[in-house]
C-alpha positions as MATLAB code, in Angstrom:
seq = 'MSKRPVIAVAGLACETSTFSPAVTLAPAFHPKRGDEIVERYEFLHADKPLGIEAEWKGALIGHALPGGIVTREAFETLSKEIVERLQVIVAENKVDGLWFDIHGAMCVQELDDVEAELLRRVRAVIGPDVIVSASMDLHGNVSRELAHMCDLITCYRMAPHEDAMDTKERACRNLVNILQGKEPGLRPLKAWIPVPILLPGEQTSTRIEPAKHIYAAVPEVEAVDGVLDAAIWVGYAWADEPRNRAAIVVTGWDEAAVSRGAEKLANLFWDARADFKFVAPTGSFAECLDAAVKSPPEERPYFISDSGDNPTAGGSGDMTWGLTRLLERPEFKSPESGYTVIYASVPGPKAIETAVAAGVGATVTVTAGADVDNLHAPPLTMTGRVHSIKHGDRDAVTEVVLQVGSVYAILTKLRKPYHKEKDFTDLNLTPRSADIVIVKIGYLEPQLYDMAKGWMLGLTPGGVDQDLKRLGHHRIRRPMWPFDEDFEKMPDLKTVWIDKSNEPLSGPDV';
ca = [
      -3.929   40.843    9.553;
      -4.348   41.517   13.320;
      -5.863   37.504   14.117;
      -4.446   34.444   13.231;
      -5.143   33.200   10.384;
      -7.425   30.403    9.577;
      -5.664   28.046    7.618;
      -7.924   24.898    5.977;
      -5.999   21.623    5.038;
      -7.241   19.312    2.173;
      -5.945   17.133   -0.015;
      -5.646   13.271   -1.621;
      -2.380   11.528   -1.963;
      -1.812    8.402   -4.161;
       1.638    7.774   -7.137;
      -0.419    5.792   -9.745;
       0.620    3.814  -12.226;
      -1.289    3.495  -15.742;
       0.667    0.177  -16.638;
      -0.749   -1.561  -13.131;
      -3.199   -3.810  -13.452;
      -4.360   -3.333  -10.019;
      -6.423   -0.201   -8.881;
      -7.265    1.607   -5.703;
     -10.163    2.256   -3.515;
     -11.215    4.611   -1.146;
      -9.395    2.907    2.323;
      -6.485    2.781    0.697;
      -5.953    6.223    1.659;
      -6.659    5.964    5.349;
      -8.233    9.241    5.421;
      -7.590   11.456    8.584;
      -9.938   14.190    9.186;
     -10.580   17.775   11.524;
      -8.379   17.549   14.557;
      -6.271   13.897   13.397;
      -4.657   15.636   10.639;
      -3.540   18.464   12.886;
      -1.963   15.741   15.590;
      -0.412   13.862   11.822;
       1.643   16.799   11.492;
       3.793   18.133   14.300;
       4.947   21.232   13.111;
       1.438   22.206   13.218;
       0.953   21.380   16.844;
       0.103   24.124   19.239;
       3.225   24.274   21.021;
       4.870   24.757   17.630;
       5.517   28.248   15.988;
       3.044   27.466   12.779;
       0.515   26.219   15.512;
       0.617   29.714   17.407;
       0.736   31.836   14.450;
      -2.320   30.543   12.023;
      -5.666   28.541   13.520;
      -5.399   24.639   11.421;
      -9.086   23.542   10.181;
      -8.447   19.868    8.912;
     -10.694   19.097    6.439;
     -10.091   15.584    4.715;
      -6.448   13.904    3.797;
      -5.326   10.613    2.309;
      -2.320    9.226    1.339;
      -2.560    6.139   -0.259;
       0.462    3.609   -1.059;
       1.570    4.271   -3.997;
      -0.493    2.009   -6.867;
      -2.895    1.225   -9.366;
      -5.030    3.057  -11.071;
      -7.786    5.280   -8.766;
     -11.308    4.019   -8.991;
     -14.144    7.450  -10.549;
     -16.192    5.861   -7.090;
     -13.205    6.460   -4.911;
     -12.200    9.964   -6.144;
     -15.676   11.051   -5.777;
     -16.242    9.474   -2.445;
     -13.079   11.106   -0.859;
     -13.156   14.811   -2.829;
     -17.215   14.783   -2.482;
     -16.068   14.331    1.291;
     -13.428   16.982    1.449;
     -16.092   19.167   -0.152;
     -18.471   18.626    2.399;
     -16.068   19.560    5.337;
     -14.488   23.034    3.796;
     -18.464   24.194    3.303;
     -18.499   23.545    7.293;
     -15.332   24.981    8.093;
     -15.769   28.059    5.452;
     -19.565   28.377    6.870;
     -17.894   28.540   10.546;
     -14.689   30.676   10.269;
     -13.075   33.465    7.899;
     -10.807   30.938    5.862;
      -7.246   32.815    4.419;
      -5.538   30.039    3.685;
      -5.697   26.587    2.294;
      -2.383   23.918    2.826;
      -3.249   21.759   -0.223;
      -1.296   18.345    1.263;
      -0.941   16.559   -2.620;
       1.477   14.288   -4.227;
       0.732   15.061   -7.906;
       0.605   11.732   -9.823;
      -2.745   10.266   -8.438;
      -4.584    9.008  -11.881;
      -8.393    8.041  -11.889;
     -10.791    6.359  -14.034;
     -12.069    8.959  -16.879;
     -10.278   12.176  -15.245;
      -6.751   13.826  -16.303;
      -5.429   15.889  -13.956;
      -6.369   14.761  -11.270;
      -5.004   17.680   -8.729;
      -6.242   19.972  -10.582;
      -9.569   18.648  -10.898;
      -9.513   18.531   -7.032;
      -8.266   21.999   -6.319;
     -11.404   22.857   -8.793;
     -13.928   21.908   -6.397;
     -12.083   23.147   -3.526;
     -11.627   26.623   -5.380;
     -15.645   26.423   -5.505;
     -15.928   26.540   -1.811;
     -13.122   28.703   -0.250;
     -13.721   31.055   -3.394;
     -11.110   33.369   -4.975;
     -10.014   35.584   -2.358;
      -8.274   32.209   -0.462;
      -4.785   31.584   -0.998;
      -3.532   28.688   -1.467;
      -0.255   26.533   -1.042;
       0.619   23.181   -2.138;
       3.047   21.091   -1.340;
       4.233   17.909   -3.813;
       6.385   15.469   -4.279;
       9.239   16.414   -6.836;
       7.687   12.744   -9.066;
       4.663   14.704   -9.060;
       3.307   16.367  -12.392;
       2.646   20.218  -12.559;
       0.190   21.009  -14.889;
      -0.564   24.831  -16.248;
      -3.927   24.311  -14.752;
      -2.788   23.531  -11.010;
      -0.224   26.150  -10.807;
      -2.772   28.446  -11.935;
      -5.233   27.730   -8.996;
      -2.705   27.626   -6.534;
      -1.105   30.656   -5.472;
       1.979   28.987   -3.412;
       3.621   25.721   -4.823;
       6.556   23.397   -4.159;
       8.126   20.506   -4.158;
      10.509   18.178   -2.345;
      14.427   18.347   -2.970;
      15.505   14.998   -2.097;
      15.142   11.507   -3.642;
      15.058    9.516   -1.292;
      12.773   12.107    0.289;
      14.316   12.374    3.410;
      12.807   15.928    3.113;
       9.630   15.305    2.696;
       8.761   17.235    6.341;
      10.573   19.698    5.947;
       8.809   20.935    2.442;
       5.323   20.303    3.970;
       6.051   22.433    6.843;
       8.169   25.258    4.101;
       4.830   24.998    2.053;
       3.019   26.036    5.287;
       5.847   28.884    6.358;
       5.539   31.018    3.310;
       1.456   30.609    3.583;
       1.472   31.938    7.045;
       3.870   34.854    6.197;
       1.970   36.224    3.390;
      -0.952   36.403    4.998;
       0.636   37.614    8.135;
       1.872   40.238    5.302;
       5.525   39.094    6.107;
       5.598   39.163    1.864;
       5.340   42.641   -0.599;
       2.433   40.737   -1.357;
      -0.464   38.149   -1.014;
      -0.033   36.560   -4.714;
       3.205   36.155   -5.754;
       4.330   36.159   -9.741;
       4.560   32.232  -10.699;
       7.176   31.287  -13.247;
       6.607   28.283  -14.510;
       8.712   26.129  -17.492;
       7.575   22.699  -18.374;
      11.129   20.983  -19.373;
      10.212   17.867  -22.241;
      11.916   14.883  -19.848;
      10.379   11.869  -18.181;
      12.771   10.258  -16.573;
      12.154    7.374  -13.691;
      13.333    8.647  -10.320;
      15.748    5.466  -10.470;
      18.129    8.044  -12.954;
      17.125   10.977  -10.935;
      18.245   10.138   -7.194;
      19.729   13.168   -5.983;
      22.583   11.130   -4.403;
      24.169   10.852   -7.751;
      25.130   13.382  -10.042;
      23.891   14.990  -12.310;
      20.322   15.261  -10.288;
      23.111   16.531   -7.117;
      23.889   19.417   -8.210;
      20.969   20.406  -10.283;
      18.678   20.213   -7.209;
      21.848   22.276   -5.416;
      20.882   25.113   -7.077;
      17.545   25.329   -6.095;
      18.076   26.645   -2.809;
      20.604   29.370   -4.532;
      17.833   30.551   -6.877;
      15.328   30.511   -3.940;
      17.948   32.775   -1.566;
      18.530   35.523   -4.614;
      16.186   38.644   -3.729;
      12.717   38.490   -4.875;
      12.484   34.997   -4.571;
      10.504   33.350   -2.044;
      10.512   29.450   -3.103;
      12.114   27.239   -6.251;
      10.875   23.908   -7.207;
      11.908   21.420  -10.015;
       9.285   18.149  -10.101;
      11.201   15.358  -12.488;
       7.898   14.387  -12.640;
       6.307   10.558  -12.897;
       7.162    8.367  -16.078;
       4.628    5.587  -14.844;
       1.657    7.341  -15.764;
       0.546    8.080  -19.407;
      -0.858   11.347  -19.506;
      -0.164   14.859  -21.648;
       0.984   16.230  -18.180;
       3.632   13.542  -17.522;
       6.622   15.743  -18.084;
       9.265   17.332  -15.709;
       8.889   21.698  -14.925;
      10.236   23.924  -12.711;
       8.220   26.595  -11.152;
       9.459   29.781   -9.272;
       7.559   32.254   -7.032;
       8.520   35.671   -5.994;
       8.255   39.132   -6.378;
      11.029   40.633   -8.304;
      10.048   39.401  -12.280;
      13.503   39.600  -13.027;
      15.252   36.959  -10.096;
      12.011   35.142  -10.545;
      12.376   34.582  -14.703;
      15.823   34.371  -13.950;
      15.896   31.790  -11.531;
      13.522   29.765  -13.301;
      15.195   29.733  -16.516;
      18.818   28.767  -14.708;
      16.972   25.599  -13.242;
      15.293   24.707  -16.649;
      18.671   24.766  -18.961;
      20.649   22.974  -15.921;
      17.695   20.203  -15.893;
      17.867   20.208  -20.068;
      21.818   19.994  -20.145;
      22.360   17.321  -18.169;
      19.828   15.079  -20.055;
      21.798   12.408  -21.387;
      24.089   12.322  -18.160;
      21.410   10.353  -16.206;
      21.999    7.367  -14.432;
      20.263    4.299  -12.594;
      21.599    5.155   -9.421;
      22.872    1.729   -8.772;
      24.578   -1.214  -11.476;
      22.031   -2.775  -13.204;
      21.048   -6.004  -14.825;
      19.053   -8.700  -15.217;
      17.151  -10.601  -12.593;
      19.767  -13.613  -13.180;
      22.368  -11.574  -13.734;
      21.817   -9.595  -10.193;
      21.425  -13.108   -8.555;
      24.694  -14.684   -9.978;
      26.457  -11.040   -8.891;
      25.396  -11.859   -5.613;
      26.399  -15.309   -5.728;
      30.181  -14.342   -6.147;
      29.915  -11.859   -4.051;
      32.436  -11.508   -1.210;
      31.800  -11.534    2.682;
      32.444   -7.846    3.062;
      30.066   -6.904   -0.126;
      27.166   -8.468    1.804;
      24.430   -8.359    2.443;
      23.913   -8.230   -0.953;
      20.887   -6.328   -1.697;
      18.949   -6.588   -5.242;
      15.604   -4.088   -5.995;
      13.233   -6.150   -8.092;
      12.131   -2.503   -9.430;
       9.672   -3.680  -11.882;
       7.043   -4.689   -9.045;
       8.148   -2.073   -6.749;
       4.783   -1.125   -4.402;
       6.451    2.979   -3.398;
       6.241    3.157   -7.203;
       3.048    2.193   -8.423;
       3.710   -1.625   -8.661;
       0.934   -3.792   -8.064;
       3.527   -5.339   -5.558;
       1.810   -8.463   -6.107;
       3.672   -9.930   -9.040;
       5.418  -13.663   -7.967;
       7.556  -13.410  -11.009;
      11.022  -12.215   -8.882;
      10.411  -15.219   -5.980;
       9.578  -17.504   -8.565;
      13.128  -16.776  -10.286;
      14.697  -17.030   -7.016;
      13.490  -20.321   -5.705;
      14.217  -22.065   -9.415;
      17.992  -21.304   -8.461;
      19.767  -24.124   -7.215;
      21.786  -22.739   -4.730;
      18.992  -22.064   -2.817;
      16.968  -24.886   -2.583;
      18.467  -26.555    0.711;
      18.675  -24.912    4.099;
      22.277  -26.484    4.604;
      22.915  -24.221    1.162;
      25.554  -21.897    3.150;
      23.111  -18.948    1.978;
      20.550  -16.876    4.196;
      18.274  -15.237    1.441;
      15.862  -12.867    2.105;
      12.658  -11.707   -0.124;
      10.179   -9.179    0.566;
       7.168   -9.937   -0.743;
       4.351  -11.223   -2.032;
       0.602  -11.014   -1.225;
      -1.302  -13.786   -0.545;
      -4.453  -13.960    1.704;
      -5.342  -17.423    1.604;
      -1.244  -18.676    2.334;
      -1.439  -16.246    5.134;
      -4.514  -18.013    6.812;
      -3.286  -21.383    6.579;
      -0.028  -20.485    8.479;
      -1.553  -18.955   10.577;
      -3.438  -22.102   11.546;
      -0.465  -23.905   11.070;
       1.319  -21.697   13.511;
       5.198  -20.896   14.112;
       7.594  -24.768   12.814;
       4.767  -26.109   11.008;
       5.549  -27.168    7.283;
       2.881  -25.835    4.770;
       2.081  -25.937    1.421;
       0.361  -22.160    0.262;
       0.085  -20.261   -2.731;
       0.201  -16.659   -3.010;
       0.278  -14.116   -5.886;
      -1.314  -12.960   -8.936;
      -4.437  -12.346   -7.949;
      -4.377   -8.711   -9.345;
      -1.442   -8.876  -11.660;
      -0.477  -12.041  -13.292;
       0.611  -10.572  -16.551;
       4.128  -11.816  -16.437;
       3.546  -14.971  -13.835;
       0.928  -17.258  -12.589;
      -0.072  -17.298   -8.575;
       3.042  -19.393   -7.172;
       3.188  -22.710   -5.163;
       5.143  -23.481   -2.717;
       6.142  -25.782    0.580;
       7.683  -24.607    3.360;
       8.381  -23.755    7.370;
       6.777  -21.067    9.142;
       9.226  -18.974   10.354;
       7.416  -16.273   11.916;
       4.202  -14.766   12.071;
       3.355  -10.694   12.834;
      -0.258   -9.237   13.234;
      -1.210   -5.640   13.005;
       0.938   -4.341   10.556;
      -1.005   -1.018    9.232;
      -0.248   -1.908    5.520;
       0.089   -6.063    5.523;
      -2.572   -6.516    8.119;
      -0.764   -9.862    8.955;
       2.721  -11.498    7.640;
       4.114  -14.170    7.400;
       7.777  -15.530    6.950;
       8.173  -18.672    4.628;
      11.536  -20.753    4.876;
      11.503  -22.290    1.650;
      15.052  -24.084    1.313;
      17.450  -21.375    2.537;
      15.267  -18.432    1.196;
      13.234  -16.486    3.895;
      10.343  -15.420    1.997;
       7.912  -12.703    3.242;
       4.116  -13.079    2.767;
       1.493  -10.476    3.499;
      -2.485  -10.889    3.621;
      -2.186   -7.017    1.651;
       0.893   -5.735   -0.097;
       3.231   -3.482    2.142;
       6.549   -2.093    1.649;
       9.755   -2.801    3.082;
      12.192    0.345    3.913;
      13.148    0.055    7.158;
      15.241   -2.250    9.594;
      12.285   -3.011   12.000;
      10.347   -3.881    9.525;
      12.548   -7.235    8.987;
      13.943   -7.610   12.660;
      10.136   -7.543   13.585;
       9.681  -10.887   11.695;
      13.017  -12.478   13.780;
      15.303  -11.822   10.480;
      18.573  -10.139   10.489;
      19.199   -8.657    7.141;
      22.581   -7.246    8.092;
      23.533  -10.896    8.805;
      22.200  -12.513    5.873;
      24.137  -13.132    2.204;
      21.395  -11.706   -0.201;
      18.663   -9.640    0.314;
      15.831   -8.962   -2.101;
      13.284   -5.933   -1.919;
      10.484   -4.878   -4.089;
      11.653   -1.404   -4.869;
      13.475    1.198   -6.506;
      16.092    2.781   -5.110;
      17.477    1.817   -1.874;
      15.933    4.342    1.318;
      18.001    4.683    3.934;
      18.211    2.331    5.861;
      18.388   -0.426    3.284;
      21.303    1.976    1.634;
      22.951    1.866    5.256;
      22.722   -1.670    5.404;
      23.296   -2.735    1.978;
      27.515   -3.758    1.539;
      27.036   -4.877   -2.331;
      23.593   -3.634   -4.601;
      22.418   -3.669   -7.820;
      19.256   -2.750   -9.283;
      17.021   -5.059  -11.156;
      15.176   -4.397  -14.175;
      12.265   -6.574  -13.685;
       8.897   -6.281  -15.297;
       5.923   -4.921  -13.948;
       3.616   -1.796  -13.820;
       7.343    0.360  -13.296;
       9.707   -1.064  -15.519;
      12.309    0.849  -15.634;
      12.765    0.063  -19.136;
      10.073    3.125  -19.715;
      10.320    2.404  -23.968;
       8.825   -1.287  -23.520;
       5.992    0.100  -21.625;
       4.016    1.871  -24.426;
       3.395    4.900  -23.467;
       1.038    6.777  -26.151;
      -0.345    9.857  -24.617;
       2.329   11.709  -23.172;
       3.208   15.012  -25.004;
       6.186   14.359  -27.639;
       8.951   14.882  -28.247;
      10.156   13.653  -24.937;
      13.633   12.656  -23.821;
      14.350    9.592  -23.508;
      11.477    8.571  -25.909;
      12.861   10.435  -28.044;
      16.410   11.606  -28.765;
      16.809   13.294  -31.608;
      14.830   16.648  -31.411;
      14.124   18.877  -34.311;
      13.667   21.833  -32.483;
      15.582   22.034  -29.287;
      12.570   23.287  -26.395;
      12.482   26.819  -25.541;
      13.171   26.776  -22.121;
      11.519   30.116  -21.611;
       9.922   31.830  -18.464;
       5.880   31.058  -19.074;
       4.148   33.696  -16.790;
       1.157   31.961  -15.223;
      -1.809   33.955  -14.038;
      -2.682   34.872   -9.940;
      -5.093   32.755   -9.443;
      -7.877   34.974   -8.857;
      -7.557   36.496  -12.592;
      -8.561   34.263  -15.536;
      -5.944   32.114  -17.082;
      -4.808   32.832  -20.759;
      -2.499   32.114  -23.082;
      -1.784   29.132  -24.637;
      -1.210   25.620  -23.067;
       2.346   24.355  -23.990;
];
């Protein structure tokens, strides 16, 4: 190709729990359009190799916080705009490639396999000749249909996802190399192997075994001559669709090498199925609090994951169950208790309004939470001193810290994840000197992990309950580990060859 290839960019991403009563609306995706997309990704900038080697044309991307099911109206609105913007790009350019920037675990009312549906609509505009490269979260799902419509497909190799940008850049690099003729062909072979395992991310973190050594094998497979890319998807455990399960995809040019690599990874994953354990000691919320209270100074700050309502896994983030039980504890009733406890967080727009009007230092009585998810606890009324107020957060909009006894409870106008030390210090909180820090999260993100001297994973209720068996899946394929531990017949983890995207999809679904 003598001229620079033209590559369009489009995609929607939202990790969606079908067990949460919340819904996700179009504004939650914070859509970026046109040049905003190129600006978002530094590796696409004009002075970077990929920006020099290809011309990038942004259509629309949207990345929402994980949450409840996306409304059909939101999906139709956003997908319609993607299609319309792609129509303009195609009319003005000969488009050679498309980077499909997705998560892979989005669910929409009345639809299944949404990423495949979105790509089907995209393909109707760009045509069969355009090469599509998808980048995904390893907690996404790869259906046979999605694998078919993509030419290249890859995912993160780390959980927590410290390699997110590296993965997106790899997807773009592989696409550019193919379009520039640096690979043997335009459409590599695609070996796809679904694996009947569905586990939460908190049992499959690459920080610990067995995921650590399983994912270490991915670059080894990729390094084999004739292999272009290799990837393992854990799948997304808190949605109930037939596509939800683990999957392997290896792409490349040498049939034997690609097949061997895919089967190696599939068997590594399957053989370790009984070895996956939680990334931290677990217990009920009461047991976690007991352990934190009894912990020696060298184990503080002691972190507790209130995992069932984790907003970055798909929980509503709106539950009051954890904070209610925390405030019931006699150890934390008085500011002079000797403990400093931080809790993040509960949304409460009216509580925020009252606290902001009263100002820092004022004592207020407010009610927060359970506007969306009151399945396990009602709205919580509490009286406390306004410790701090912050305006202008991208997710929360406004944040207030209310000191109730020795508990510093973070309240927000809209839900927000608390993953970085700055999320706390911006609120005049010092988590490193606190005794106990409780966060609605699963495994600790890197900065929290660095701060924690002690840590337990609370097995709390919610839309992303870690006890999968009590959620009530009924649409996933069976048998499925760990829902079924005795398989009458072991799975056939042999390569399923996926037809090229410009050819009809053949063969049975498996």
